[in-house]
N, C-alpha and C positions, 0 to 999 in steps of 0.2 A: 378702586376700579374707576375708570374714566366716567361712567355714567353718573356716579354719585359725587363727583368733586364739587360741583357748584351747589348741589343739594345741601351738603353739610355746611359749607361755608356761608351760604345765604339763608339756610333754614327754610328752603322752599320745597315744594313737592318735587319728587323725582320723575314724575311723568313727563316724558318728552312730547313735543308736538308731533302730531301724526304726519307721517310722510308716505303712508301706504293708502292707496285708494280702494283697497279690498273692503267690501262690506260683508260683515258676518251674516251668513244665512240663518234661517230659523233654527232653533235648538232641536237637535235630533239626538236621541239616546238609544242607539242600537244595542241589542243584547249580545254581548260577546263575552268570552272567558278566555283570556290570553293563555298561551301555553309556553313551555320552554322553547319550542321551535319558533314561536312568534317572537320571543325575546331575541333570539339569534337573528331572525329576519329583520327585526327593527334595527339592530346594531349594524347589520350589513347594509341596509338601505341608508342609514345615516352616513355611513362611510362613503358609499357610492355617490351620494349627493353632495357631501361637504368636505371630504378628506382630500388634501393635496398630497399625492404620493411624491411629488417633487420637494415640497417644503416640509413634508412630514408633520404638518399641522393642519388646522381646519379653516376653511373659508368662512367668512362672515355670513354669507347667504347663498342662495341657489344660483346666483349669477356667476359664482366662482371667480371673482375678480380680486378681492382683497382678503387677506388673512384676518381672522377674527381677533378680538381684543385679547391682550396678553393674559389676563387673569382667567378668561374663559377657557383658554387652552389647557390650563391645569385641571379644570373641571372635566374637560373632554378626556384628558389623560386618565383621570379617575374612572371615567366611564369604560375606557379600554381595560383598565385593571380589574374593575368589577366584572366585566364580561369574561376575562380570562379566568378569574377565580370561579366563575360559574361553569365555564365550558372546559377548561384545561386544554383548549385548542392551541397547538404550537403557533398557529398563525396569529392568534391574539397575543401570545407572549412576544412574538416578533414586533407587533405593533407597539407594545410597551417600550421596547428598546428604541424603536424608530422615532416615537414621539419625543423621547428624551433627547435624541440627536437633533430633531427638529427644533426643540427649544434651545439646545446648546448652540446651534448654528445661528439662530435668529436673535437670541437674547444675550449676546456678548459672553458666551461660555458660562452663563450664570454668574456673571460678575455683579455682585450685589452693590458694589460701589458706583456703578454707572447710573447717574441720576437722570440720564436721558431715556435709557431703556426702562428703568424702574422709577416711577414718579409718585408712588404711593405705597405705604407699608403693607396694606392688605394684599395688593397684587403680589408682593413677594411671598407673603405667608401662604397663599393658596399653593404656590409652587413648592414651598418648603415642606408642606404637608405631603404633597404628591411625590416629591423626591424621596421622602422617608418611606412612604408606602411602596414605592417602586423598589426600594432596597429590600423591604420585607419580602417581596415576591421574588425578586431576581437574585438577591444576594450581591448585587453589584456595589462594590465599595465606593465607587465614584458618586453614585447617587446619594449615598449616606453622607459622604464628605461635603457635598454641595448643600445638602439639607442642614447639616450642623453649622456650616459657615454662614448660611443664610439666616438661620435662627439667631445666631450670636450677633450678626449685624443688626437685625431688627431689634433685638433685645437691647443692645447697647445704645441704639438711637431713638427708640420709640417708647421704652419703658420709663414711666415717671417714678423715679426712685423716692420722690418726696411725698407725693399724694397717691401713688398707686395707679394701676391701669396703663393701657397702651395708647399712645397717640396714633391717630389714623394717618396724618399727613406729615410731610417734612417740616412744615411750619408750626406744627403743634397747636392747631386751632381747635381740635376736638378729639374726643375719644369715642370711637364707634364700635358697635357690636361686631362689625365685619373684620376688625383686627383683634379685638379682645378674645372672643370665644374661639376663633381659629388658632390664636396663639396657645390657648389651653390644649387644643387638639394636637397641635404640632409638638408641644412639650411632652404630652402624654405618649405620643407615638415614638418620639425620640427616647423617652424614658424606657419604654418597652424594649426598644432595640439595644440601647446601650447599658441600661441598668444604673445610669447616673442619676442619683437621687435629687440633684439640683434641678433637674427638669421637673420632677414631681413637685418640688417646693414652689417653683415658678408657676406651674399650672394651678396649684391651690391658691396662690396669691392673686393671680389675675382673675380666676373664677370668683373668688370671694369679693374682690373689688367689683366685678361685673354684676353680681347678685344685688349689691347695694345700689349701684349707680346706673344699671341698664336693665333692670328687671322689676316687675311688680309681683311680689310674692303672694298677693291675694288673688290675682287673676291669672298669672302665668304669662302675662304679656311681656315681650322683650322690646325695649326701645331701640331705635335705629342708631341713636347717638347721644352723647352727653357733652354739651358745650358749656363751659363755665358753671358746671353744677346743674344745668337744666337738661332734663331728659327730653329727647325728641321722639315723641310717640308716633312713629309711622310704622305700620305693620308690613313686614317683608318676610316671606317664608324662609329665606335662607338664614335670617337672624334667629328665628325660632329653631331652625334645624341645627345650627352650630351650637346654640345654647344647649339643646338636647344632647347632641353628640358629646360635648364637653362634660356635661353632668353624668352621662352614662359611663364614660371612660373613668371618671373619678370614682363613681360608685363601684365599678368593677374592681378597681384597685384597692379601695379603702373599705368597702362594705358599709359606708355611712348612708343611712336611709335618707337623709335630707337631700342628697344628690339625686336619688331616684325620684323622690317626691317632687322636686323642682322640675325634673325632666317630664314627668307625667302631667304636671300642671301646665307646662308650656305646650305639650302635645294636645291637651284638652282645649286650651285657648285656640290653637290653630284650627282644630276640628270644629269647634262650636262658634267661634267668633270671626274667623277669617274665611270660612267656606260658606257656600250657599246652603239653602235649606236641604239639599240632597247630599251635602257633604263634599261637593266638588270644589277643589281649591281655586283660588283666584287666578285670573288670566293675566298674570304679570308680564310686562315686557311689550308694551305697545310700540314696536319698532325701535327697541333699544336693548341693551345687554341684560336687562332684568328678566328676559325670557329664560335665562339659565337658572334663576333662583330656585325653582322647584326641583331642579336636578340635585342641588345641594341639600335641600330639605329631604328629598327622597332617600338620599344616601344615609342621612343621620337618623331619620325616624325609624329606619329599619334596624339601626343598632339598638334602639329602645325595644323594638319588637323581638329581635333575635338574641342580642347579648344580655338584655335585662328581662327577657321572657314576658314581655307585655303584649300578649297575643290579641288583646281586645282591640288594638288599632289595625290589625291586619285586614279585616274586611273593608275598612275605610280606604286603605291604600289600594287594595285590589279594585275597588269600585272606580277610583280615579284612573287607574291604569286601563281598565276595561273601557271606560268612557272615551279616553283619549285614543286608544287603539281602534275602537269601533269607528271613530271619526277620522281616521288617518286618510291621507291621500292614497287611494288604492293604486294609482299608477306609479308613483314614486316610492310609496311605502313609508312616508315620513309623517310624523305626528305634529301637533300644533300646540301653542301655549294655552289657548282656550280649549280645554278638553271637551266642552259642551257643544262645539260647532264643528262642522266639517272643515278639515284642513284646506286652506286656500290652494287653488291650483296655480297661482302665480308665484311671485317671488316670496320666499320664506327664509327667515334667518335661521342659521344654525342654532342660535341661542334659544329661540322659541320652539325649535324642533327637538331639543335635547332632553327635556325633563322626563317625559314618559319613557323614553328609551332607557335612561338611567334607572328609573324605578323598576323597569322590567328585568334588569340584570340582578338587582338585589332583593326583589320581592319574589318569593316562591309562587309558582303558579298553583292553582287548585288542582288537587289530584283527580 
């Protein structure tokens, strides 16, 4: 993804310089308890504010001038799919197909060989995962064919057959969590669809490499990258999320306890070491694409809660949703990356407005 290119290559912080003049107001924690109706309203407001019915993709911010970054569109596509899975609304199913067409039109018909459209391997992998998921929902064979072709392309060009792991960039300068654990998720999804055991074998191989080279098995911390054998210890919620998601998928398939133990340890690290004293997640994305990271985390932490029956994390996720929803922009109905403050009334990015909406689709409301 574009935001992290110079980060990894230069081993610098990914925080971009501020270009927003909005000053966060004092912390306010209104007491709300979101409902299924609120979840639908949040998705509808997100679309009203950011979705281009012409491009069939999402704008980068509320000015509605530029389409957002390529990899974030796959995250928004997942959002539409998760909404449909919750509501079974035909309009939401239509959106799934529309967004596919929007990507098809804009990204050279999913031509994985186009090095102008695709300039980093993880950008491809987010779409490869989403294409496979869209096939699971719709049964559209084209979605699956594009996912399979994309996975093979990335595997052929990014997998290190000598030392293991997936290269993040075309120049093979580093191996990042954002390509390795999504590769496991893509492989496991394709395995579920096709029954081809080679996908399972690849998932196990990359995950095992990642545990050794991108993970601390004493704390549950997930490194952002590994360059020349050196782990880059920067904390980002999406890396914890994809690590958790990969481990849960392998646990469900194999029944091996170590996968579940690793997923729980990573979840504990996120909750205890990355959140504030009240358990509220960090406000990633100061005017950059990182605002979307918690949407990815939200999707995968819920697989730990639901697929692996780890209900102890559910109150924590609900608290974050309720805090964000309580601080939404009441006029536009959109949420903000910093859940603890009122959503700014000026320009807001789709990235930073997305995460609470995604969590609302996958997290069940309290009865």
